[in-house]
TIBAMAR-153431 format. One record per residue: residue number from 1; chain; x, y, z of N, C-alpha, C in turn. Coordinates in steps of 0.2 Angstrom, whole numbers, plus 5000, padded with zeros to 4 digits. Each point is the difference from the previous one (the first is absolute). Layout:
<recs>
[NUM A [X Y Z] [X Y Z] [X Y Z]]
...
</recs>
This chain:
<recs>
[1 A [4933 4787 4869] [5001 5003 5006] [5002 5007 5000]]
[2 A [5000 5003 4994] [5003 5007 4999] [4996 5005 5004]]
[3 A [4993 4999 5001] [4996 5005 5003] [5002 5000 5008]]
[4 A [5002 4994 5002] [5002 5000 5007] [5006 5004 5001]]
[5 A [5005 5000 4996] [5006 5004 5000] [4999 5007 5000]]
[6 A [4995 5002 4995] [4999 5007 5000] [4996 5003 5006]]
[7 A [4995 4996 5002] [4997 5002 5006] [5005 5000 5006]]
[8 A [5004 4996 5001] [5005 5000 5005] [5004 5006 5000]]
[9 A [5002 5002 4994] [5005 5006 4999] [4996 5006 5002]]
[10 A [4993 5000 4998] [4996 5006 5002] [4999 5001 5007]]
[11 A [4999 4994 5003] [4998 5001 5008] [5006 5001 5004]]
[12 A [5006 4997 4998] [5006 5001 5003] [5003 5007 5000]]
[13 A [4998 5004 4994] [5002 5007 5000] [4996 5005 5004]]
[14 A [4994 4997 5003] [4996 5005 5004] [5005 5002 5005]]
[15 A [4998 5007 5002] [5004 5003 5006] [4996 5004 5004]]
[16 A [5003 5001 5006] [4996 5004 5005] [5005 5006 5003]]
[17 A [4998 5006 5000] [5004 5005 5003] [5000 5000 5008]]
[18 A [5006 5000 5003] [5000 5000 5007] [5005 5005 5002]]
[19 A [4997 5005 5004] [5004 5006 5002] [5005 4997 5005]]
[20 A [5007 5003 4998] [5005 4998 5004] [5005 5005 5001]]
[21 A [5003 5001 5006] [5006 5005 5001] [5006 4998 4996]]
[22 A [5002 5004 4996] [5006 4999 4996] [5006 5002 5004]]
[23 A [5000 5006 5003] [5006 5003 5004] [4997 5005 5005]]
[24 A [5002 5000 5006] [4998 5004 5005] [5006 5003 5004]]
[25 A [4999 5005 5003] [5004 5003 5005] [4996 5002 5006]]
[26 A [5001 4997 5006] [4997 5002 5006] [5005 5002 5005]]
[27 A [5007 5000 4998] [5006 5002 5004] [5001 4997 5006]]
[28 A [4996 4995 5002] [5001 4996 5006] [5006 4996 5000]]
[29 A [5002 4998 4994] [5006 4996 4999] [5007 5004 5000]]
[30 A [4999 5007 5000] [5006 5004 5000] [5001 5003 5007]]
[31 A [5007 5000 5002] [5002 5003 5006] [4998 5008 5000]]
[32 A [4999 5002 5006] [4999 5007 5001] [5007 5004 5000]]
[33 A [5001 5003 4994] [5007 5003 4998] [4999 5004 4994]]
[34 A [5005 5003 4998] [5001 5003 4993] [4999 4995 4995]]
[35 A [4996 5001 4995] [4999 4995 4995] [4997 5003 4994]]
[36 A [5004 5001 4995] [4998 5003 4994] [4997 4995 4995]]
[37 A [5000 4993 5001] [4998 4995 4996] [4997 4994 5004]]
[38 A [4994 5001 5004] [4997 4995 5004] [4998 4994 4996]]
[39 A [5002 4994 5003] [4998 4994 4996] [4992 4999 5000]]
[40 A [4998 4996 4995] [4993 4998 5000] [4998 4995 5006]]
[41 A [4994 5001 5002] [4998 4995 5005] [4997 4994 4997]]
[42 A [4998 5001 4994] [4997 4994 4996] [5002 5001 4993]]
[43 A [5002 4994 4997] [5002 5000 4993] [5006 5004 4999]]
[44 A [5002 5002 4994] [5006 5002 4998] [4999 5007 4996]]
[45 A [5004 5005 5002] [4999 5007 4998] [5005 5004 5003]]
[46 A [5001 5006 4998] [5004 5005 5002] [4996 5007 5002]]
[47 A [5002 5003 5006] [4998 5006 5002] [5005 5005 5000]]
[48 A [4999 5006 4998] [5005 5006 5000] [4997 5006 5000]]
[49 A [5003 5005 5003] [4997 5007 5000] [5003 5003 4994]]
[50 A [4997 5006 4998] [5002 5004 4994] [5003 5007 5002]]
[51 A [5006 5001 4998] [5003 5007 5000] [4999 5004 5007]]
[52 A [5002 4996 5005] [5000 5003 5006] [5007 5004 5002]]
[53 A [5004 4999 4995] [5007 5004 5001] [5001 5004 4994]]
[54 A [4995 5002 4996] [5001 5003 4993] [4999 5007 5000]]
[55 A [4994 5002 5003] [4998 5007 4999] [5002 5004 5006]]
[56 A [5001 5007 4999] [5003 5004 5006] [4994 5002 5004]]
[57 A [5001 4999 5007] [4995 5001 5005] [5002 5004 5006]]
[58 A [5003 5005 5000] [5003 5004 4994] [5007 4997 4998]]
[59 A [5003 4995 5004] [5006 4997 4998] [4999 4992 4999]]
[60 A [5003 4997 4995] [4999 4993 4999] [5002 4996 5006]]
[61 A [4996 4995 5002] [5001 4996 5006] [5002 4993 4997]]
[62 A [4999 4995 5005] [5002 4993 4998] [4994 4996 5001]]
[63 A [4998 4995 4996] [4994 4996 5001] [5001 4996 5006]]
[64 A [4995 5000 5005] [5001 4997 5006] [4993 4997 5002]]
[65 A [4997 4996 4996] [4994 4997 5002] [5001 4995 5006]]
[66 A [4995 4999 5003] [5001 4995 5006] [4993 4997 5002]]
[67 A [5001 4994 5003] [4995 4996 5003] [4999 5002 5007]]
[68 A [4994 5002 5002] [4999 5002 5007] [4994 4997 5003]]
[69 A [4999 5001 5006] [4994 4997 5003] [4995 5006 5001]]
[70 A [4994 4999 4997] [4995 5006 5000] [4998 5001 5007]]
[71 A [4998 5006 5001] [4998 5003 5007] [4992 5000 5001]]
[72 A [4998 4998 5006] [4992 5001 5001] [4998 5007 4999]]
[73 A [5005 5005 5002] [4998 5007 5000] [4999 5003 4992]]
[74 A [5003 4996 4996] [4999 5002 4993] [4994 4999 4997]]
[75 A [4994 5003 5002] [4994 4999 4998] [4997 5005 4995]]
[76 A [5002 5006 5001] [4998 5006 4996] [4992 5001 5001]]
[77 A [4997 5003 4995] [4993 5001 5001] [4995 4994 4999]]
[78 A [5003 4995 4997] [4995 4994 4999] [5000 4995 5006]]
[79 A [5005 5001 5004] [5000 4995 5006] [5003 4994 4999]]
[80 A [5003 4998 4994] [5003 4994 4998] [5007 5000 5002]]
[81 A [5003 4994 5003] [5007 5000 5001] [5002 4993 4997]]
[82 A [5007 5000 4999] [5003 4994 4998] [5006 4999 5005]]
[83 A [5000 4995 5004] [5005 4999 5005] [5005 4994 4998]]
[84 A [4999 4998 4994] [5005 4994 4998] [5006 5004 4996]]
[85 A [5004 4996 4997] [5006 5002 4996] [4997 5004 4994]]
[86 A [5002 5006 4998] [4999 5003 4994] [5006 5003 4997]]
[87 A [4999 5002 4994] [5006 5003 4996] [4999 5007 4999]]
[88 A [5005 5004 5002] [5001 5007 5000] [5004 5002 4994]]
[89 A [4998 5004 4995] [5004 5002 4995] [5002 5007 5000]]
[90 A [5006 5002 5001] [5003 5006 5001] [5007 5001 4998]]
[91 A [5003 5006 5000] [5007 5001 5000] [5002 5003 5007]]
[92 A [5007 5000 5001] [5002 5004 5006] [5006 5004 4998]]
[93 A [5003 5003 5005] [5006 5005 4999] [5006 4996 4997]]
[94 A [5003 5003 4996] [5007 4997 4998] [5005 5005 5003]]
[95 A [5005 5001 4997] [5005 5005 5003] [4998 5007 5000]]
[96 A [4995 5002 4996] [4997 5006 5000] [4998 5003 5007]]
[97 A [5001 5006 5001] [4997 5003 5007] [4993 5001 5000]]
[98 A [4997 5000 4994] [4993 5002 5000] [4995 4994 5000]]
[99 A [4995 5000 5004] [4996 4994 5001] [4997 4998 4993]]
[100 A [5000 4993 4998] [4997 4998 4994] [4997 4993 5002]]
[101 A [4994 4999 4997] [4996 4994 5001] [4998 4996 4994]]
[102 A [5003 5003 4994] [4999 4997 4994] [4994 5002 4996]]
[103 A [4994 5001 5004] [4994 5002 4996] [5000 5007 4998]]
[104 A [4999 5001 4993] [5001 5007 4998] [4994 5002 4995]]
[105 A [4998 5006 5000] [4996 5003 4995] [5003 5001 4993]]
[106 A [5007 4999 5000] [5003 5001 4994] [5000 4993 4996]]
[107 A [4998 4995 5003] [4999 4993 4996] [4995 5000 4996]]
[108 A [5001 4998 4993] [4994 5000 4995] [4995 4995 5003]]
[109 A [4994 5000 4997] [4995 4996 5001] [5002 4992 4999]]
[110 A [4998 4996 5005] [5002 4993 5000] [5007 4998 5001]]
[111 A [5004 5004 5003] [5007 4998 5001] [5002 4999 5007]]
[112 A [4996 5001 5005] [5002 4999 5007] [4994 4995 5003]]
[113 A [5003 4996 5004] [4995 4995 5003] [5003 4993 5001]]
[114 A [4996 4995 4998] [5003 4993 5001] [4998 4996 4993]]
[115 A [5004 4995 4999] [4999 4996 4994] [5000 4992 5003]]
[116 A [4995 4996 4997] [5000 4993 5002] [5000 4996 4993]]
[117 A [5004 4996 5000] [5001 4996 4993] [4998 4993 5002]]
[118 A [4997 4996 4995] [4999 4993 5000] [4999 4997 4994]]
[119 A [5000 4994 4999] [4998 4997 4993] [4993 4997 5001]]
[120 A [4995 5002 4995] [4994 4997 5000] [4999 4994 4996]]
[121 A [5005 4997 4998] [4999 4994 4996] [4996 4995 5003]]
[122 A [4995 4998 4997] [4995 4995 5002] [4994 5003 5003]]
[123 A [5000 5006 5000] [4994 5004 5003] [4997 5005 4995]]
[124 A [4994 5001 5002] [4996 5005 4996] [4996 5004 5005]]
[125 A [4996 5005 4997] [4996 5005 5004] [5003 5002 5007]]
[126 A [5006 5004 4998] [5004 5002 5006] [4997 5005 5004]]
[127 A [5001 4999 5007] [4997 5005 5005] [5006 5002 5004]]
[128 A [4999 5006 5003] [5005 5003 5005] [4996 5002 5006]]
[129 A [5003 4999 5006] [4997 5003 5006] [5006 5003 5004]]
[130 A [4998 5005 5004] [5006 5002 5005] [4997 5005 5005]]
[131 A [5004 5001 5005] [4998 5005 5005] [5005 5006 5000]]
[132 A [4998 5006 5001] [5004 5006 4999] [4999 5005 5006]]
[133 A [5006 5002 5001] [5000 5005 5006] [5004 5006 4998]]
[134 A [4998 5006 5001] [5004 5006 4999] [4999 5005 5006]]
[135 A [5006 5002 5001] [5001 5005 5006] [4997 5007 4999]]
[136 A [4999 5004 5005] [4997 5006 4999] [5003 5004 4995]]
[137 A [5007 5000 4999] [5004 5004 4995] [5001 4995 4994]]
[138 A [4998 4994 5000] [5001 4996 4994] [4996 5002 4994]]
[139 A [5002 4998 4994] [4996 5002 4994] [4993 4997 5001]]
[140 A [4995 5004 4997] [4993 4998 5001] [4998 4996 4994]]
[141 A [5003 5000 4994] [4997 4997 4994] [5004 4994 4998]]
[142 A [4997 4995 4999] [5003 4993 4998] [4997 4997 4994]]
[143 A [5003 4998 4995] [4997 4996 4995] [5004 4993 4999]]
[144 A [4996 4996 4997] [5002 4993 4999] [5002 4999 4992]]
[145 A [5006 4998 4999] [5001 4998 4993] [5003 4993 4999]]
[146 A [4999 4997 4994] [5002 4994 4999] [5004 4999 4993]]
[147 A [5005 4996 5000] [5003 4999 4993] [5000 4993 4998]]
[148 A [5000 4999 4994] [5000 4993 4997] [5006 4999 4996]]
[149 A [5005 5005 5000] [5006 4999 4996] [5006 5002 5004]]
[150 A [5000 4998 5006] [5006 5001 5004] [5001 5007 5002]]
[151 A [4996 5005 4999] [5001 5007 5002] [5001 5004 4995]]
[152 A [5000 4998 4994] [5001 5005 4994] [4994 5005 4999]]
[153 A [4994 4997 5002] [4994 5004 5000] [4996 4999 5006]]
[154 A [4996 5005 5003] [4996 4999 5006] [4993 5002 4998]]
[155 A [4995 4996 5003] [4993 5002 4998] [4996 5001 5007]]
[156 A [4997 5006 5000] [4996 5002 5006] [4994 4996 5000]]
[157 A [4998 4998 5007] [4994 4996 5000] [4996 5002 5007]]
[158 A [4994 5000 5000] [4996 5003 5006] [5001 4996 5006]]
[159 A [4999 5003 5006] [5001 4996 5006] [4993 5001 5003]]
[160 A [4997 4994 5003] [4994 5000 5003] [5002 5000 5008]]
[161 A [4996 5005 5003] [5002 5002 5007] [4995 4997 5005]]
[162 A [4995 4997 4997] [4995 4997 5005] [4997 5004 5005]]
[163 A [5000 4997 5006] [4998 5004 5006] [5004 5006 5002]]
[164 A [5006 5000 4998] [5004 5006 5001] [4998 5006 4998]]
[165 A [4995 5000 4995] [4997 5006 4998] [4996 5004 5005]]
[166 A [4998 4997 5006] [4997 5003 5005] [5005 5002 5006]]
[167 A [5006 4998 4999] [5005 5001 5005] [5005 5006 4998]]
[168 A [4999 5004 4994] [5004 5005 4999] [5004 4999 4993]]
[169 A [4999 4995 4997] [5004 4998 4993] [4995 5002 4995]]
[170 A [5003 5003 4994] [4996 5001 4994] [5003 4997 4994]]
[171 A [4996 4997 4996] [5002 4997 4993] [4998 5006 4995]]
[172 A [5006 5002 4997] [4999 5006 4995] [5002 4998 4993]]
[173 A [4998 5004 4995] [5003 5000 4994] [5001 5007 4997]]
[174 A [5006 5000 4997] [5003 5007 4997] [5000 4999 4993]]
[175 A [4998 5006 4997] [5001 5000 4992] [5001 5008 4998]]
[176 A [5002 5004 5005] [5001 5007 4999] [5006 5003 5002]]
[177 A [5003 4998 5006] [5006 5002 5002] [5006 4996 4998]]
[178 A [5005 5004 4997] [5006 4997 4998] [5005 4998 5005]]
[179 A [4998 5002 5006] [5004 4998 5006] [4998 4994 5004]]
[180 A [4994 4997 4997] [4998 4994 5003] [4999 4995 4995]]
[181 A [5000 4993 5001] [5000 4995 4995] [4993 5001 4997]]
[182 A [5001 4999 4993] [4994 5000 4996] [4996 4993 5001]]
[183 A [4996 4999 5005] [4997 4994 5001] [4998 5000 5007]]
[184 A [5000 4994 5003] [4997 4998 5007] [5005 5001 5005]]
[185 A [4998 5002 5006] [5005 5000 5006] [4995 5001 5006]]
[186 A [5004 4999 5006] [4996 5001 5006] [5003 5005 5004]]
[187 A [4997 5003 5005] [5002 5006 5003] [4998 5000 5008]]
[188 A [5005 5001 5004] [4998 5001 5007] [5002 5007 5002]]
[189 A [4995 5004 4999] [5002 5007 4999] [4994 5004 5004]]
[190 A [5002 5004 5005] [4996 5004 5004] [4995 5004 4996]]
[191 A [5003 5004 4994] [4996 5004 4996] [4995 4996 4996]]
[192 A [5002 4994 4997] [4995 4996 4996] [4995 4997 5004]]
[193 A [5002 4997 5006] [4995 4996 5004] [4996 5004 5005]]
[194 A [5002 5006 5002] [4997 5004 5005] [5000 4997 5007]]
[195 A [5005 4997 5001] [5001 4996 5007] [5007 5000 5001]]
[196 A [5002 4998 5006] [5007 4999 5002] [5003 4995 4996]]
[197 A [5007 5001 4999] [5003 4996 4995] [5007 4999 5003]]
[198 A [5003 4994 4998] [5007 4999 5002] [5000 4995 5006]]
[199 A [5006 4997 5000] [5001 4994 5005] [4994 4995 5000]]
[200 A [4998 4999 4994] [4994 4995 4999] [5003 4994 4996]]
[201 A [4997 4994 5003] [5001 4994 4996] [4993 4999 4996]]
[202 A [5001 4998 4994] [4994 4999 4996] [5002 4992 4997]]
[203 A [4995 4996 5002] [5001 4993 4999] [4996 4997 4994]]
[204 A [5002 4995 4998] [4996 4996 4995] [4999 5004 4993]]
[205 A [5005 5004 4998] [4999 5004 4994] [5001 4995 4994]]
[206 A [4996 5000 4995] [5001 4995 4995] [5000 5003 4993]]
[207 A [5002 4996 4995] [5000 5001 4993] [5000 4994 4996]]
[208 A [4995 5000 4995] [4999 4994 4996] [5003 5002 4993]]
[209 A [5005 4996 4997] [5003 5001 4994] [4998 4994 4995]]
[210 A [4996 5002 4996] [4997 4996 4995] [5004 5000 4993]]
[211 A [5005 5003 5000] [5004 5001 4994] [5003 4993 4998]]
[212 A [4998 4997 4994] [5002 4993 4999] [5008 5000 5000]]
[213 A [5003 5005 4998] [5008 5000 5000] [5003 4999 5007]]
[214 A [4996 5002 5005] [5002 4999 5007] [5000 4993 5002]]
[215 A [4996 4996 4997] [5000 4992 5002] [5006 4997 4997]]
[216 A [5002 4994 5003] [5005 4996 4998] [5006 5004 4998]]
[217 A [5002 5004 5004] [5005 5005 4998] [5006 5000 5005]]
[218 A [5006 4998 4997] [5006 5000 5005] [5003 5007 5001]]
[219 A [4997 5005 4997] [5003 5007 5001] [4995 5005 5003]]
[220 A [4996 4997 5004] [4994 5004 5004] [5003 5003 5006]]
[221 A [4998 5007 5001] [5001 5003 5006] [4995 5006 5001]]
[222 A [5000 5002 5007] [4995 5005 5001] [5005 5006 5004]]
[223 A [4997 5006 4999] [5003 5005 5004] [4995 5004 5004]]
[224 A [5001 5002 5006] [4996 5004 5004] [5004 5007 5001]]
[225 A [4998 5005 4996] [5004 5005 4999] [4996 5007 5001]]
[226 A [5004 5005 5000] [4998 5007 5000] [4995 5002 4994]]
[227 A [4994 5002 5002] [4996 5002 4994] [5001 5007 4998]]
[228 A [5003 5004 5004] [5001 5007 4998] [5007 5002 5001]]
[229 A [5001 5006 4997] [5007 5004 5000] [4999 5007 5001]]
[230 A [5005 5004 5001] [5000 5007 5000] [4994 5003 5005]]
[231 A [4996 5004 4998] [4995 5004 5004] [4995 4995 5002]]
[232 A [4999 4994 4997] [4994 4996 5001] [5003 4995 5006]]
[233 A [5006 5000 5001] [5003 4995 5005] [5000 5003 5007]]
[234 A [4994 4998 5003] [4999 5003 5006] [5000 4994 5006]]
[235 A [5001 5003 5006] [4999 4995 5006] [4993 4998 5001]]
[236 A [4999 4996 5005] [4993 4998 5002] [4997 5006 5003]]
[237 A [5003 5005 5002] [4997 5006 5003] [4998 5005 4995]]
[238 A [5001 4999 4993] [4998 5004 4995] [5005 5006 4999]]
[239 A [5006 4999 5003] [5005 5005 4999] [5006 4998 4995]]
[240 A [5004 5004 4998] [5005 4998 4995] [5005 4995 5004]]
[241 A [5002 4995 4996] [5005 4995 5003] [5006 5004 5003]]
[242 A [5002 4999 5006] [5005 5003 5003] [5007 4998 4998]]
[243 A [5000 4994 4997] [5006 4997 4997] [5006 4998 5005]]
[244 A [4998 5000 5007] [5005 4998 5005] [4997 4995 5005]]
[245 A [4993 4999 4999] [4998 4995 5005] [4994 4996 4997]]
[246 A [4997 4995 5003] [4994 4996 4998] [5003 4994 4996]]
[247 A [4996 4995 5000] [5001 4994 4997] [4994 4996 4999]]
[248 A [5001 4994 4996] [4994 4995 4999] [5002 4994 5003]]
[249 A [4995 4996 5002] [5002 4993 5002] [4995 4995 4997]]
[250 A [5002 4994 4999] [4996 4995 4997] [4999 4994 5004]]
[251 A [4995 4996 4999] [4999 4993 5003] [4995 4996 4996]]
[252 A [5001 4994 5001] [4995 4995 4996] [5000 5001 4993]]
[253 A [5005 5001 4997] [5000 5001 4992] [5000 4993 4997]]
[254 A [4994 4999 4996] [4999 4993 4998] [4998 5001 4992]]
[255 A [5004 4996 4996] [4998 4999 4993] [4998 4993 4999]]
[256 A [4993 5000 4998] [4997 4993 4999] [4997 5000 4993]]
[257 A [4998 4994 4998] [4997 4998 4994] [4996 4994 5000]]
[258 A [4997 4998 4994] [4996 4994 5000] [5005 4995 4996]]
[259 A [5001 4995 5003] [5004 4994 4997] [4995 4996 4996]]
[260 A [5002 4997 4995] [4996 4996 4996] [5002 4993 5002]]
[261 A [4996 4996 5002] [5001 4993 5003] [4995 4995 4996]]
[262 A [5003 4995 4998] [4996 4995 4996] [4995 4997 5005]]
[263 A [4994 4998 4998] [4995 4997 5004] [5000 4993 4999]]
[264 A [5000 4996 5005] [5000 4993 4999] [4993 4998 4997]]
[265 A [5001 4995 4995] [4994 4998 4996] [4996 4995 5004]]
[266 A [4994 5001 5001] [4996 4995 5004] [4999 4994 4996]]
[267 A [4999 4994 5004] [4999 4994 4997] [4994 5000 4995]]
[268 A [4995 5003 5003] [4993 5001 4996] [5001 5002 4993]]
[269 A [5005 5005 4999] [5001 5003 4994] [5003 4995 4995]]
[270 A [5005 4996 5003] [5003 4995 4996] [4995 4995 4998]]
[271 A [4996 4998 5004] [4994 4995 4999] [4996 5003 4994]]
[272 A [4998 5006 5001] [4996 5003 4995] [5003 5000 4993]]
[273 A [5007 5002 5000] [5004 4999 4994] [5000 4993 4997]]
[274 A [5001 4995 5004] [5000 4994 4997] [4993 4998 4997]]
[275 A [4995 5002 5003] [4993 4998 4998] [4999 5003 4993]]
[276 A [5002 5007 4999] [4999 5003 4994] [5004 4997 4995]]
[277 A [5006 4998 5001] [5005 4997 4995] [4997 4993 4998]]
[278 A [4997 4997 5005] [4997 4993 4998] [4994 5001 4995]]
[279 A [4996 5005 5002] [4994 5001 4995] [5003 5002 4993]]
[280 A [5005 5004 5000] [5003 5002 4993] [5002 4994 4997]]
[281 A [5004 4996 5003] [5003 4994 4997] [4994 4995 4997]]
[282 A [4995 5000 5004] [4994 4996 4998] [4997 5002 4994]]
[283 A [4999 5007 5000] [4997 5003 4994] [5004 4999 4994]]
[284 A [5006 5001 5001] [5005 4999 4994] [4999 4993 4997]]
[285 A [4999 4995 5004] [5000 4993 4998] [4993 4999 4996]]
[286 A [4995 5003 5003] [4993 4999 4997] [5000 5003 4993]]
[287 A [5004 5006 4999] [5000 5003 4994] [5004 4997 4995]]
[288 A [5005 4996 5002] [5004 4996 4996] [4996 4994 4997]]
</recs>
């Protein structure tokens, strides 16, 4: 009966990949209020903004992210609105008399924006999706990075913009300017797109992370951050960032993956295994 045991083990080890949400933030479970760390709506993870009180704009402010209700008037050139709860990332005045909102062209590439962490243990083929909004004076260039070592290193990955390509958003790649990430990013920019820009919601932005190190990893995280700095750090109007106004907003941030699930062994397979084993035993007796 050894063959039956081997066959059973082989069949029992079969698996099927099922796409599942690992962690998500739709912000509907968070009150409309100042909130620097909104709770996940599905799964377990953390959300936080990055360096909204660090760089001079022209004076350092205080991180003051908040959950707010989107407005039907915030449609921009593409006509899309989000009237549900969304998360606004920004800073505000501290005791300094000069207006500061946290976003700064002094910030190095990849240091301002939002970070979302979760464990991918039990999942592979990791996917990310999100909705993004930037105001008229908000930064135009965004990149997506992920980490597999708890933030010690970050890896740039392309963002698929889908139908948003016809609505004023561009997916770009840089390899020449030292003031923009060496890699992929997206841009809601009047000069790049040749259309109106700013006050736009771009929905269903996605990224696929096939890096084996991202799978089954308790130290996984993504960042949606500034792709440019210095002279490349422009507003959606194609002008130099004014460092006193503008912000980003996010909604429907989802980290998903394929879970490996054991497949129930059909009775017919067990029957087939029994028949095979029977024939093998019979053959052995005849040989003896």
